[in-house]
FIKEZA-383152 format. One record per atom (N, C-alpha, C): x, y, z; residue in one letter. Coordinates in steps of 0.1 Angstrom, whole numbers, padded with zeros to 4 digits, always signed. Example, Ala and Ser with C-alpha at 12.3 -4.5 7.8 and 13.67 -1.06 7.14 Angstrom:
! FIKEZA-383152
+0132-0057+0078A
+0123-0045+0078A
+0132-0033+0078A
+0128-0022+0071S
+0137-0011+0071S
+0129+0000+0079S
This chain:
! FIKEZA-383152
+0774+0880+1254X
+0778+0890+1246X
+0769+0895+1234X
+0766+0906+1232X
+0757+0912+1223X
+0762+0912+1208X
+0756+0907+1198X
+0762+0908+1185X
+0762+0923+1180X
+0773+0927+1174X
+0777+0941+1170X
+0776+0940+1154X
+0769+0949+1148X
+0768+0951+1134X
+0782+0956+1128X
+0788+0950+1118X
+0800+0954+1111X
+0798+0966+1102X
+0785+0970+1100X
+0784+0981+1091X
+0783+0994+1099X
+0794+1002+1096X
+0794+1014+1103X
+0784+1025+1099X
+0780+1032+1109X
+0771+1043+1105X
+0779+1056+1099X
+0794+1057+1104X
+0800+1069+1100X
+0815+1067+1101X
+0822+1069+1092X
+0837+1068+1093X
+0843+1082+1093X
+0843+1084+1106X
+0848+1099+1110X
+0862+1102+1107X
+0871+1093+1104X
+0883+1094+1100X
+0887+1100+1087X
+0875+1098+1078X
+0876+1102+1065X
+0880+1118+1062X
+0876+1125+1074X
+0879+1139+1075X
+0893+1143+1075X
+0901+1132+1079X
+0915+1136+1080X
+0922+1132+1068X
+0916+1126+1058X
+0923+1123+1046X
+0928+1134+1037X
+0940+1132+1031X
+0945+1143+1025X
+0938+1143+1011X
+0936+1157+1005X
+0930+1158+0992X
+0933+1148+0981X
+0925+1143+0974X
+0928+1133+0965X
+0928+1119+0969X
+0927+1114+0983X
+0926+1100+0987X
+0912+1097+0988X
+0909+1087+0980X
+0894+1083+0981X
+0891+1076+0993X
+0877+1076+0995X
+0873+1069+1006X
+0873+1053+1005X
+0870+1049+0990X
+0870+1035+0989X
+0879+1032+0976X
+0882+1019+0973X
+0890+1015+0963X
+0883+1003+0954X
+0871+1000+0959X
+0865+0988+0953X
+0867+0986+0937X
+0864+0997+0931X
+0863+0996+0916X
+0876+0993+0910X
+0888+0998+0915X
+0900+0993+0910X
+0903+0978+0911X
+0898+0971+0919X
+0900+0956+0922X
+0895+0950+0910X
+0885+0952+0904X
+0878+0946+0892X
+0888+0947+0880X
+0900+0955+0880X
+0907+0957+0868X
+0918+0944+0869X
+0919+0938+0879X
+0928+0927+0880X
+0922+0913+0883X
+0921+0904+0875X
+0917+0891+0878X
+0924+0884+0889X
+0938+0887+0890X
+0946+0880+0900X
+0960+0889+0900X
+0967+0883+0909X
+0980+0889+0910X
+0990+0886+0899X
+0986+0876+0891X
+0993+0873+0879X
+0994+0886+0870X
+0981+0893+0867X
+0980+0903+0859X
+0986+0915+0864X
+0988+0917+0879X
+0994+0927+0886X
+1008+0928+0882X
+1015+0915+0883X
+1028+0914+0881X
+1031+0916+0867X
+1024+0909+0857X
+1029+0911+0842X
+1027+0926+0839X
+1016+0932+0841X
+1015+0947+0839X
+1028+0955+0843X
+1031+0955+0854X
+1041+0963+0859X
+1054+0959+0855X
+1058+0945+0854X
+1071+0941+0849X
+1072+0945+0835X
+1063+0946+0826X
+1064+0952+0812X
+1064+0966+0813X
+1057+0973+0821X
+1056+0989+0822X
+1071+0994+0825X
+1076+0987+0834X
+1090+0992+0839X
+1101+0982+0835X
+1101+0976+0823X
+1110+0966+0820X
+1125+0970+0818X
+1127+0982+0816X
+1142+0988+0815X
+1147+0991+0828X
+1139+0992+0838X
+1144+0997+0852X
+1150+0987+0859X
+1159+0989+0869X
+1164+0982+0877X
+1154+0979+0890X
+1150+0966+0891X
+1140+0961+0902X
+1147+0959+0915X
+1159+0951+0916X
+1165+0947+0929X
+1181+0951+0926X
+1186+0952+0938X
+1202+0952+0939X
+1205+0944+0952X
+1215+0935+0950X
+1219+0924+0960X
+1233+0923+0958X
+1240+0928+0969X
+1255+0926+0970X
+1261+0932+0956X
+1257+0943+0951X
+1262+0950+0941X
+1258+0946+0927X
+1249+0935+0927X
+1244+0929+0915X
+1229+0935+0912X
+1228+0939+0900X
+1213+0943+0897X
+1205+0933+0889X
+1193+0935+0891X
+1183+0926+0884X
+1171+0937+0879X
+1171+0937+0864X
+1159+0946+0860X
+1145+0938+0861X
+1137+0947+0858X
+1122+0942+0858X
+1121+0932+0846X
+1127+0933+0836X
+1127+0923+0823X
+1134+0911+0828X
+1146+0911+0836X
+1152+0899+0840X
+1143+0891+0851X
+1137+0901+0859X
+1128+0894+0867X
+1118+0885+0861X
+1111+0892+0852X
+1100+0886+0843X
+1105+0873+0836X
+1116+0875+0830X
+1122+0863+0822X
+1125+0852+0833X
+1131+0853+0843X
+1136+0843+0853X
+1124+0838+0861X
+1113+0846+0862X
+1103+0841+0870X
+1094+0832+0862X
+1095+0835+0848X
+1086+0826+0839X
+1095+0813+0837X
+1108+0813+0837X
+1115+0801+0837X
+1113+0792+0850X
+1111+0798+0861X
+1108+0790+0873X
+1095+0785+0873X
+1084+0794+0868X
+1071+0787+0866X
+1070+0776+0858X
+1079+0777+0846X
+1079+0766+0837X
+1085+0754+0843X
+1095+0755+0851X
+1100+0744+0857X
+1092+0738+0867X
+1084+0745+0874X
+1074+0740+0885X
+1063+0731+0877X
+1059+0739+0866X
+1049+0730+0859X
+1055+0717+0853X
+1066+0718+0848X
+1073+0706+0843X
+1074+0696+0853X
+1074+0698+0866X
+1076+0690+0878X
+1062+0684+0883X
+1051+0689+0874X
+1039+0685+0877X
+1030+0694+0887X
+1036+0707+0891X
+1031+0714+0901X
+1019+0721+0894X
+1006+0718+0901X
+0994+0723+0897X
+0988+0736+0903X
+0978+0742+0899X
+0970+0752+0906X
+0967+0748+0920X
+0971+0756+0929X
+0966+0754+0942X
+0978+0745+0950X
+0987+0741+0944X
+0997+0732+0950X
+1008+0742+0960X
+1012+0738+0971X
+1020+0747+0979X
+1035+0747+0975X
+1041+0759+0974X
+1055+0760+0971X
+1061+0768+0983X
+1069+0763+0993X
+1075+0770+1005X
+1088+0776+0999X
+1090+0790+1003X
+1101+0797+1001X
+1108+0801+1013X
+1120+0796+1017X
+1127+0797+1029X
+1140+0804+1026X
+1140+0817+1025X
+1152+0825+1020X
+1153+0837+1028X
+1164+0844+1029X
+1165+0859+1034X
+1163+0867+1022X
+1165+0879+1023X
+1163+0888+1012X
+1175+0885+1003X
+1172+0880+0991X
+1180+0880+0980X
+1175+0879+0967X
+1181+0880+0956X
+1175+0879+0943X
+1167+0868+0939X
+1170+0856+0944X
+1162+0845+0942X
+1148+0845+0947X
+1145+0853+0957X
+1132+0853+0964X
+1121+0860+0955X
+1126+0872+0949X
+1113+0876+0940X
+1111+0869+0927X
+1122+0863+0924X
+1120+0852+0912X
+1111+0840+0914X
+1113+0834+0925X
+1105+0823+0930X
+1092+0828+0934X
+1089+0838+0940X
+1076+0845+0942X
+1067+0846+0930X
+1074+0853+0920X
+1068+0854+0907X
+1064+0841+0900X
+1074+0833+0899X
+1072+0820+0892X
+1061+0811+0899X
+1061+0813+0912X
+1049+0804+0920X
+1036+0810+0917X
+1036+0823+0915X
+1022+0830+0912X
+1019+0826+0899X
+1028+0829+0888X
+1025+0825+0875X
+1022+0811+0873X
+1026+0801+0881X
+1023+0787+0878X
+1009+0783+0885X
+1005+0793+0892X
+0990+0791+0898X
+0991+0785+0911X
+1003+0782+0917X
+1006+0776+0929X
+1005+0788+0940X
+1005+0782+0953X
+1004+0789+0965X
+1015+0792+0973X
+1019+0805+0976X
+1034+0807+0982X
+1032+0807+0996X
+1041+0797+1002X
+1042+0794+1016X
+1056+0801+1020X
+1053+0812+1026X
+1067+0820+1031X
+1071+0813+1045X
+1083+0811+1045X
+1089+0806+1056X
+1101+0813+1062X
+1101+0815+1076X
+1112+0822+1083X
+1125+0813+1082X
+1136+0817+1075X
+1148+0809+1075X
+1153+0804+1089X
+1150+0813+1099X
+1155+0810+1112X
+1147+0801+1121X
+1138+0795+1114X
+1129+0785+1121X
+1137+0774+1125X
+1133+0767+1136X
+1140+0755+1141X
+1134+0742+1134X
+1140+0732+1133X
+1135+0719+1126X
+1122+0717+1133X
+1118+0719+1144X
+1105+0714+1151X
+1094+0724+1143X
+1098+0737+1144X
+1088+0749+1137X
+1087+0746+1122X
+1098+0742+1116X
+1098+0739+1101X
+1087+0727+1100X
+1090+0716+1108X
+1082+0704+1106X
+1068+0707+1107X
+1065+0714+1116X
+1051+0718+1118X
+1045+0725+1107X
+1053+0735+1100X
+1049+0742+1090X
+1046+0735+1076X
+1057+0725+1075X
+1055+0718+1061X
+1043+0707+1062X
+1039+0703+1075X
+1029+0692+1077X
+1016+0701+1075X
+1014+0711+1082X
+1005+0719+1081X
+0999+0726+1068X
+1009+0729+1060X
+1007+0736+1046X
+1005+0725+1035X
+1011+0714+1037X
+1011+0704+1028X
+1020+0708+1016X
+1030+0715+1017X
+1039+0720+1008X
+1047+0706+1001X
+1047+0707+0988X
+1053+0696+0982X
+1068+0700+0976X
+1069+0714+0974X
+1082+0719+0967X
+1087+0729+0978X
+1099+0729+0980X
+1107+0737+0990X
+1119+0744+0982X
+1120+0759+0983X
+1131+0766+0978X
+1138+0771+0990X
+1150+0768+0992X
+1158+0769+1005X
+1172+0776+1002X
+1175+0785+1009X
+1190+0790+1010X
+1198+0779+1017X
+1210+0776+1012X
+1219+0765+1015X
+1222+0767+1030X
+1223+0779+1035X
+1228+0781+1050X
+1217+0774+1059X
+1204+0771+1054X
+1196+0765+1063X
+1190+0751+1058X
+1198+0747+1050X
+1192+0733+1044X
+1194+0722+1053X
+1204+0724+1063X
+1204+0712+1074X
+1193+0713+1082X
+1185+0723+1085X
+1171+0723+1092X
+1163+0718+1084X
+1162+0718+1071X
+1151+0710+1062X
+1155+0696+1063X
+1167+0692+1062X
+1171+0677+1063X
+1164+0671+1075X
+1164+0678+1088X
+1157+0672+1099X
+1142+0672+1100X
+1137+0682+1093X
+1124+0686+1093X
+1113+0677+1084X
+1119+0676+1072X
+1112+0670+1061X
+1109+0655+1063X
+1113+0648+1073X
+1110+0635+1075X
+1095+0633+1079X
+1088+0626+1070X
+1073+0624+1074X
+1064+0634+1065X
+1071+0644+1060X
+1063+0656+1053X
+1058+0652+1039X
+1052+0659+1033X
+1047+0657+1017X
+1058+0663+1007X
+1069+0667+1013X
+1078+0674+1004X
+1083+0664+0992X
+1082+0668+0979X
+1087+0658+0970X
+1099+0663+0963X
+1100+0677+0962X
+1111+0683+0956X
+1118+0695+0963X
+1131+0695+0961X
+1138+0706+0969X
+1147+0713+0960X
+1146+0727+0961X
+1157+0735+0952X
+1166+0741+0963X
+1178+0742+0961X
+1188+0748+0971X
+1195+0759+0965X
+1192+0771+0970X
+1198+0784+0965X
+1212+0788+0973X
+1220+0794+0965X
+1232+0798+0973X
+1236+0813+0972X
+1242+0820+0980X
+1243+0833+0978X
+1250+0839+0966X
+1259+0831+0958X
+1263+0835+0946X
+1259+0832+0934X
+1246+0826+0934X
+1239+0821+0923X
+1237+0831+0912X
+1234+0843+0915X
+1230+0852+0904X
+1241+0864+0905X
+1253+0862+0910X
+1263+0873+0912X
+1272+0873+0900X
+1271+0864+0891X
+1282+0863+0881X
+1291+0851+0883X
+1298+0846+0874X
+1305+0834+0876X
+1317+0836+0887X
+1326+0846+0886X
+1337+0848+0894X
+1333+0854+0907X
+1325+0865+0908X
+1321+0869+0919X
+1312+0860+0928X
+1303+0852+0922X
+1295+0843+0928X
+1303+0831+0933X
+1313+0827+0927X
+1321+0816+0933X
+1329+0820+0944X
+1334+0834+0944X
+1341+0839+0954X
+1332+0840+0967X
+1319+0846+0966X
+1312+0847+0977X
+1307+0833+0983X
+1306+0824+0974X
+1301+0810+0979X
+1313+0804+0987X
+1325+0806+0981X
+1337+0802+0990X
+1339+0806+1002X
+1337+0821+1002X
+1338+0829+1015X
+1328+0824+1027X
+1316+0823+1023X
+1306+0819+1030X
+1307+0806+1035X
+1310+0796+1025X
+1311+0780+1030X
+1325+0778+1037X
+1335+0783+1032X
+1350+0777+1036X
+1355+0787+1047X
+1354+0800+1046X
+1360+0808+1054X
+1351+0813+1065X
+1339+0817+1065X
+1329+0821+1074X
+1322+0810+1081X
+1324+0797+1073X
+1315+0785+1078X
+1301+0788+1082X
+1294+0794+1072X
+1281+0797+1075X
+1272+0786+1069X
+1276+0777+1063X
+1269+0767+1056X
+1270+0752+1061X
+1262+0750+1072X
+1263+0737+1079X
+1263+0725+1068X
+1269+0714+1071X
+1267+0703+1061X
+1252+0698+1060X
+1248+0694+1050X
+1235+0689+1048X
+1233+0677+1038X
+1225+0669+1038X
+1222+0660+1029X
+1208+0660+1024X
+1205+0662+1011X
+1191+0663+1006X
+1191+0656+0992X
+1191+0642+0993X
+1190+0634+0980X
+1179+0639+0971X
+1184+0640+0959X
+1174+0644+0948X
+1173+0659+0947X
+1178+0666+0955X
+1176+0681+0955X
+1183+0688+0942X
+1178+0699+0937X
+1185+0705+0925X
+1190+0719+0930X
+1202+0724+0924X
+1206+0736+0927X
+1197+0747+0918X
+1198+0759+0923X
+1188+0769+0918X
+1191+0771+0904X
+1204+0773+0900X
+1208+0777+0887X
+1204+0765+0878X
+1206+0753+0883X
+1200+0742+0874X
+1186+0742+0870X
+1180+0746+0879X
+1164+0748+0878X
+1160+0760+0868X
+1167+0770+0871X
+1164+0781+0859X
+1169+0776+0845X
+1181+0769+0844X
+1184+0764+0832X
+1175+0755+0826X
+1169+0746+0834X
+1159+0736+0828X
+1146+0743+0824X
+1142+0754+0833X
+1130+0762+0832X
+1131+0770+0817X
+1142+0775+0815X
+1143+0783+0803X
+1142+0774+0791X
+1144+0761+0792X
+1142+0751+0779X
+1128+0746+0779X
+1119+0751+0789X
+1106+0746+0789X
+1096+0757+0784X
+1083+0754+0783X
+1074+0764+0779X
+1065+0765+0791X
+1063+0777+0794X
+1052+0781+0806X
+1039+0783+0799X
+1029+0776+0807X
+1015+0776+0803X
+1008+0785+0811X
+1001+0796+0807X
+0994+0804+0814X
+0983+0797+0823X
+0982+0801+0835X
+0970+0796+0843X
+0961+0806+0845X
+0950+0801+0844X
+0937+0811+0848X
+0935+0812+0863X
+0935+0824+0867X
+0934+0825+0883X
+0923+0834+0885X
+0916+0832+0896X
+0905+0842+0900X
+0909+0849+0913X
+0903+0861+0916X
+0906+0870+0926X
+0904+0862+0940X
+0895+0853+0941X
+0890+0846+0955X
+0899+0834+0957X
+0907+0830+0948X
+0915+0818+0949X
+0928+0821+0959X
+0933+0812+0965X
+0944+0814+0974X
+0957+0817+0968X
+0962+0828+0972X
+0976+0831+0969X
+0988+0828+0977X
+0983+0831+0990X
+0996+0829+1001X
+0990+0821+1013X
+0997+0812+1018X
+0996+0808+1033X
+1007+0814+1040X
+1003+0822+1047X
+1013+0834+1055X
+1013+0829+1069X
+1024+0823+1075X
+1022+0818+1088X
+1027+0830+1098X
+1018+0830+1108X
+1022+0841+1119X
+1023+0833+1133X
+1030+0838+1141X
+1030+0832+1153X
+1020+0836+1163X
+1013+0847+1161X
+1001+0850+1170X
+1007+0851+1184X
+0999+0847+1193X
+1001+0848+1208X
+1002+0834+1213X
+0996+0825+1207X
+0996+0811+1215X
+0998+0798+1205X
+1007+0789+1208X
+1006+0777+1202X
+1018+0778+1190X
+1015+0769+1180X
+1024+0769+1169X
+1019+0779+1159X
+1027+0783+1150X
+1023+0792+1139X
+1013+0787+1132X
+1004+0797+1127X
+0992+0793+1120X
+0992+0801+1107X
+0988+0793+1097X
+0986+0797+1082X
+0976+0805+1078X
+0979+0817+1076X
+0967+0826+1071X
+0964+0827+1057X
+0952+0823+1054X
+0949+0821+1041X
+0945+0835+1032X
+0955+0839+1024X
+0953+0853+1018X
+0949+0850+1004X
+0938+0855+1000X
+0935+0853+0984X
+0942+0864+0977X
+0941+0862+0962X
+0946+0872+0954X
+0939+0885+0957X
+0925+0884+0959X
+0919+0896+0961X
+0924+0904+0974X
+0925+0898+0986X
+0931+0903+0996X
+0945+0911+0993X
+0954+0906+0987X
+0966+0913+0984X
+0965+0925+0974X
+0958+0922+0964X
+0954+0933+0954X
+0946+0944+0960X
+0937+0941+0969X
+0932+0952+0977X
+0940+0962+0986X
+0948+0954+0993X
+0959+0963+1001X
+0969+0970+0994X
+0973+0965+0982X
+0980+0973+0973X
+0974+0983+0967X
+0961+0984+0964X
+0954+0994+0958X
+0952+1005+0970X
+0950+1000+0982X
+0948+1008+0993X
+0960+1016+0994X
+0971+1009+0996X
+0984+1017+0999X
+0988+1027+0987X
+0986+1023+0974X
+0987+1032+0964X
+0979+1044+0966X
+0967+1042+0969X
+0957+1055+0970X
+0963+1064+0982X
+0967+1057+0992X
+0972+1065+1003X
+0984+1074+0999X
+0993+1070+0991X
+1004+1077+0987X
+1001+1086+0975X
+0990+1082+0966X
+0988+1089+0954X
+1000+1092+0944X
+1000+1103+0940X
+1010+1106+0929X
+1023+1112+0935X
+1022+1112+0949X
+1034+1118+0954X
+1048+1112+0952X
+1048+1099+0948X
+1061+1092+0945X
+1063+1093+0929X
+1073+1099+0925X
+1073+1102+0908X
+1076+1088+0903X
+1067+1085+0893X
+1066+1073+0885X
+1078+1076+0875X
+1080+1087+0871X
+1089+1091+0859X
+1103+1092+0862X
+1105+1092+0877X
+1119+1093+0881X
+1121+1083+0891X
+1128+1073+0890X
+1127+1060+0898X
+1131+1063+0911X
+1123+1057+0921X
+1127+1059+0936X
+1135+1046+0941X
+1145+1049+0950X
+1151+1039+0954X
+1149+1035+0971X
+1146+1022+0973X
+1141+1020+0987X
+1149+1010+0992X
+1152+1012+1005X
+1161+1001+1013X
+1153+0991+1019X
+1154+0980+1016X
+1146+0968+1023X
+1154+0961+1032X
+1151+0966+1046X
+1157+0960+1056X
+1149+0947+1061X
+1136+0949+1061X
+1127+0938+1066X
+1127+0928+1057X
+1126+0915+1061X
+1126+0902+1052X
+1113+0902+1043X
+1117+0900+1031X
+1104+0898+1022X
+1095+0887+1026X
+1100+0877+1033X
+1089+0868+1036X
+1079+0872+1046X
+1083+0882+1052X
+1073+0890+1062X
+1061+0897+1055X
+1050+0895+1059X
+1038+0901+1052X
+1040+0916+1050X
+1045+0923+1060X
+1047+0939+1057X
+1054+0941+1047X
+1067+0936+1046X
+1077+0938+1035X
+1073+0933+1023X
+1066+0921+1023X
+1062+0915+1009X
+1051+0925+1002X
+1043+0930+1010X
+1032+0937+1005X
+1037+0953+1001X
+1045+0959+1011X
+1048+0971+1009X
+1062+0974+0999X
+1073+0965+1004X
+1085+0968+0998X
+1085+0960+0984X
+1080+0948+0983X
+1081+0941+0971X
+1071+0944+0962X
+1059+0944+0966X
+1047+0945+0956X
+1043+0958+0954X
+1041+0967+0964X
+1035+0981+0962X
+1048+0989+0955X
+1060+0986+0958X
+1070+0992+0953X
+1074+0988+0938X
+1071+0975+0934X
+1070+0971+0920X
+1059+0981+0912X
+1048+0982+0918X
+1036+0988+0911X
+1041+1003+0908X
+1052+1008+0917X
+1057+1021+0916X
+1069+1021+0907X
+1073+1010+0902X
+1086+1010+0894X
+1098+1013+0901X
+1098+1010+0914X
+1108+1014+0923X
+1121+1003+0921X
+1131+1009+0927X
+1144+1000+0929X
+1146+0997+0944X
+1147+0984+0945X
+1149+0977+0960X
+1162+0974+0962X
+1169+0980+0973X
+1183+0975+0976X
+1178+0966+0987X
+1183+0953+0985X
+1180+0941+0995X
+1192+0940+1006X
+1187+0939+1019X
+1196+0937+1029X
+1194+0925+1034X
+1203+0915+1034X
+1200+0901+1038X
+1201+0900+1054X
+1209+0906+1060X
+1209+0908+1075X
+1211+0922+1079X
+1201+0928+1084X
+1200+0941+1088X
+1205+0943+1101X
+1208+0932+1108X
+1213+0934+1123X
+1229+0936+1121X
+1235+0934+1110X
+1248+0935+1109X
+1250+0950+1103X
+1250+0960+1111X
+1247+0974+1109X
+1259+0978+1099X
+1272+0974+1103X
+1285+0977+1096X
+1284+0973+1082X
+1278+0961+1081X
+1277+0957+1067X
+1266+0965+1060X
+1256+0968+1065X
+1245+0976+1058X
+1250+0989+1055X
+1258+0996+1065X
+1264+1011+1061X
+1273+1007+1049X
+1281+0997+1049X
+1290+0992+1037X
+1283+0994+1024X
+1271+0988+1024X
+1262+0985+1012X
+1257+0998+1008X
+1254+1007+1019X
+1246+1019+1014X
+1255+1032+1013X
+1268+1030+1015X
+1277+1040+1015X
+1276+1048+1001X
+1275+1040+0991X
+1277+1046+0977X
+1261+1050+0973X
+1252+1046+0979X
+1238+1046+0976X
+1230+1059+0979X
+1222+1065+0971X
+1214+1074+0974X
+1199+1068+0974X
+1193+1068+0985X
+1179+1062+0987X
+1169+1073+0991X
+1155+1069+0986X
+1146+1079+0989X
+1135+1072+1001X
+1136+1062+1002X
+1125+1056+1012X
+1131+1043+1020X
+1128+1041+1032X
+1133+1030+1042X
+1121+1027+1050X
+1120+1013+1050X
+1109+1008+1062X
+1115+1000+1071X
+1111+1000+1083X
+1118+0992+1092X
+1110+0990+1105X
+1118+0985+1116X
+1111+0986+1130X
+1120+0991+1138X
+1115+0994+1150X
+1121+1003+1162X
+1137+0997+1164X
+1139+0984+1164X
+1152+0979+1167X
+1162+0983+1156X
+1158+0981+1144X
+1166+0983+1131X
+1169+0999+1132X
+1161+1005+1133X
+1162+1021+1133X
+1172+1025+1145X
+1171+1018+1155X
+1179+1022+1166X
+1194+1016+1164X
+1195+1005+1158X
+1208+0999+1153X
+1216+1008+1145X
+1208+1013+1134X
+1214+1023+1124X
+1220+1035+1131X
+1213+1039+1141X
+1214+1053+1148X
+1228+1052+1156X
+1230+1039+1159X
+1242+1038+1167X
+1256+1035+1159X
+1254+1037+1147X
+1264+1038+1136X
+1268+1050+1132X
+1281+1055+1136X
+1286+1068+1133X
+1286+1073+1118X
+1289+1062+1111X
+1290+1065+1096X
+1277+1068+1089X
+1267+1059+1093X
+1254+1060+1089X
+1249+1074+1093X
+1250+1080+1106X
+1245+1092+1110X
+1252+1104+1102X
+1263+1103+1098X
+1270+1112+1092X
+1268+1113+1076X
+1260+1105+1070X
+1258+1104+1057X
+1248+1116+1051X
+1245+1118+1040X
+1237+1128+1035X
+1224+1122+1033X
+1214+1128+1039X
+1199+1123+1038X
+1190+1131+1031X
+1197+1140+1021X
+1188+1151+1014X
+1178+1144+1004X
+1181+1130+1000X
+1174+1125+0989X
+1163+1117+0998X
+1164+1114+1011X
+1154+1107+1017X
+1141+1114+1018X
+1129+1107+1016X
+1117+1114+1014X
+1106+1106+1022X
+1106+1092+1027X
+1098+1086+1034X
+1103+1076+1041X
+1100+1075+1054X
+1103+1065+1065X
+1092+1060+1070X
+1090+1047+1070X
+1078+1040+1075X
+1082+1029+1085X
+1075+1028+1098X
+1078+1018+1108X
+1066+1010+1110X
+1068+0998+1113X
+1056+0989+1115X
+1062+0975+1125X
+1052+0968+1127X
+1058+0955+1135X
+1059+0957+1148X
+1061+0968+1155X
+1062+0971+1169X
+1062+0986+1172X
+1059+0989+1184X
+1058+1005+1186X
+1072+1010+1183X
+1073+1023+1178X
+1085+1029+1178X
+1087+1038+1192X
+1098+1037+1198X
+1102+1043+1210X
+1103+1058+1207X
+1096+1067+1215X
+1098+1081+1212X
+1113+1086+1211X
+1121+1079+1221X
+1135+1084+1220X
+1143+1082+1207X
+1139+1070+1201X
+1143+1065+1189X
+1140+1076+1175X
+1126+1075+1178X
+1120+1086+1167X
+1126+1099+1167X
+1128+1106+1180X
+1134+1119+1180X
+1148+1119+1177X
+1155+1110+1179X
+1169+1108+1174X
+1170+1107+1159X
+1161+1098+1154X
+1159+1097+1139X
+1157+1110+1132X
+1146+1119+1137X
+1145+1131+1132X
+1157+1140+1132X
+1164+1140+1144X
+1174+1149+1145X
+1187+1146+1134X
+1188+1131+1132X
+1199+1130+1123X
+1195+1129+1108X
+1183+1124+1104X
+1180+1125+1092X
+1171+1137+1085X
+1165+1143+1094X
+1156+1154+1092X
+1141+1150+1087X
+1139+1136+1087X
+1126+1132+1084X
+1120+1124+1097X
+1106+1126+1100X
+1099+1118+1109X
+1096+1104+1105X
+1096+1095+1115X
+1091+1081+1112X
+1077+1081+1112X
+1071+1076+1101X
+1058+1075+1100X
+1052+1061+1103X
+1044+1059+1114X
+1039+1047+1119X
+1026+1042+1112X
+1026+1028+1111X
+1013+1022+1108X
+1008+1011+1116X
+0998+1004+1113X
+0995+0991+1122X
+0988+0983+1112X
+0991+0970+1112X
+0985+0960+1104X
+0986+0946+1112X
+0981+0935+1105X
+0981+0923+1110X
+0981+0912+1097X
+0986+0902+1099X
+0986+0893+1088X
+0973+0890+1081X
+0963+0889+1089X
+0950+0884+1087X
+0943+0896+1078X
+0948+0908+1079X
+0944+0920+1069X
+0953+0922+1057X
+0961+0914+1055X
+0972+0914+1045X
+0979+0925+1040X
+0986+0933+1048X
+0986+0934+1063X
+0980+0949+1068X
+0982+0958+1059X
+0981+0972+1065X
+0966+0977+1067X
+0964+0980+1079X
+0950+0986+1084X
+0950+0999+1086X
+0959+1006+1091X
+0959+1021+1093X
+0975+1026+1092X
+0976+1037+1088X
+0987+1046+1087X
+0985+1062+1088X
+0995+1069+1092X
+0994+1083+1094X
+0993+1088+1080X
+0985+1100+1078X
+0984+1106+1063X
+0999+1109+1060X
+1002+1107+1048X
+1015+1108+1041X
+1014+1121+1033X
+1021+1133+1036X
+1024+1144+1028X
+1038+1147+1026X
+1044+1140+1015X
+1058+1140+1012X
+1063+1155+1010X
+1054+1164+1004X
+1059+1178+1003X
+1061+1185+1016X
+1056+1180+1027X
+1058+1187+1041X
+1065+1177+1051X
+1071+1167+1046X
+1075+1157+1055X
+1085+1162+1064X
+1095+1171+1060X
+1105+1176+1069X
+1099+1186+1078X
+1088+1191+1076X
+1082+1199+1086X
+1074+1191+1098X
+1072+1180+1094X
+1065+1172+1104X
+1071+1164+1115X
+1065+1161+1126X
+1072+1154+1139X
+1066+1140+1140X
+1073+1134+1147X
+1068+1118+1152X
+1056+1122+1159X
+1045+1112+1157X
+1033+1116+1166X
+1030+1105+1175X
+1037+1092+1172X
+1035+1080+1180X
+1021+1073+1179X
+1016+1079+1169X
+1001+1074+1164X
+1002+1064+1152X
+0993+1053+1152X
+0993+1045+1142X
+0984+1050+1130X
+0979+1062+1132X
+0973+1068+1121X
+0958+1065+1120X
+0954+1066+1107X
+0938+1063+1105X
+0935+1051+1095X
+0925+1044+1095X
+0923+1035+1086X
+0924+1038+1070X
+0928+1028+1063X
+0931+1032+1048X
+0916+1032+1042X
+0916+1036+1028X
+0904+1036+1022X
+0899+1022+1022X
+0885+1019+1021X
+0878+1007+1023X
+0881+0999+1035X
+0884+1007+1048X
+0887+0999+1059X
+0878+1003+1071X
+0872+0994+1076X
+0861+0999+1087X
+0869+0993+1101X
+0869+1000+1112X
+0876+0998+1122X
+0866+1001+1134X
+0866+0992+1146X
+0857+0994+1157X
+0865+0989+1168X
+0864+0996+1180X
+0872+0991+1192X
+0862+0984+1201X
+0865+0973+1203X
+0856+0965+1211X
+0862+0959+1225X
+0855+0961+1235X
+0859+0958+1248X
+0859+0943+1250X
+0866+0938+1259X
+0866+0924+1262X
+0854+0918+1266X
+0844+0924+1271X
+0831+0920+1273X
+0824+0919+1259X
+0829+0925+1248X
+0822+0923+1234X
+0815+0935+1231X
+0814+0944+1241X
+0807+0957+1238X
+0816+0967+1231X
+0810+0976+1227X
+0817+0987+1217X
+0823+0995+1229X
+0836+1001+1228X
+0844+1009+1234X
+0839+1022+1234X
+0839+1030+1245X
+0836+1044+1245X
+0845+1051+1236X
């Protein structure tokens, strides 16, 4: 196999860029020493806005910052140091962004974990990552009980659905989930602490700012790939900051920072696509995220969205298809919807066609992979013309500061 230069002679796709989209974003990366600064800048900038909504409970950007700092202080009080691994094993819930922020502020490395992992899969991840701290939703704590034997886990924080919903509503939700729906299998994790206990302790502690660099590790993001056990992809602060800036450059000023946009978060935040686009990029835009814990429960999703007006939604083919099968969803008013993005798998033409008929908007597809943190390419986004556009079935063109070449199996350049 002949060696192929990674330095391209021409990026012909730049000709398809919309006016105002830059070819490169390198200069902007130097504005942020780490993700810590990205978080703190935007949490302060939009402090009065609502950041997340979950089961009817809202969390402002100011609340997110305050509780994230409390979690960071607790981690530091437990002896967690820069570079230590903190595993987060939760569905879409208010606790996730709090723990994400706190882990970054403490200088630790976020290890995102799929809550549906089996004990065998979780055992491998804990051993491979070296995680010493685990934050887990109680619905899945029984899996951790089986998996942590022989691991390096020293401390466990157990979260419940009602933790941040208020005293009475929270107690009612916990009772329903535990005693009525029987969704919390029995578990025994000696020495574990409840999430609200941790926040209470953290609020009484002092958070010490940690100096972080762009090249330092921010995430160990596990991906199944195509063979064997899941592998932890090492993503630096620079990797994530770069993809955020690429995505922001692609959208430009089309999303109004002065009038808050609302986004429906169907995809799990522990997944790299939703983490980067829904959580981090939308934070940089001052957006409001509606968290959906179980997008496959379409009736529940429709109940949540019934009174909501939303501007954006990101999903995968199966989720879009499921929503289209719900008559109430199809009958709603989509006049506020401005952007629909799909990733993760190919969108079927029939699903895309039906989606356009129902909502009036096309599905915009993109392509990415965890190793690229994650977005590589996406179709040009012109929100002013979105309702005139049709689904193309294309994954679009590379983002700014992205080089792409097609290589045959024999290692030679494809024609």
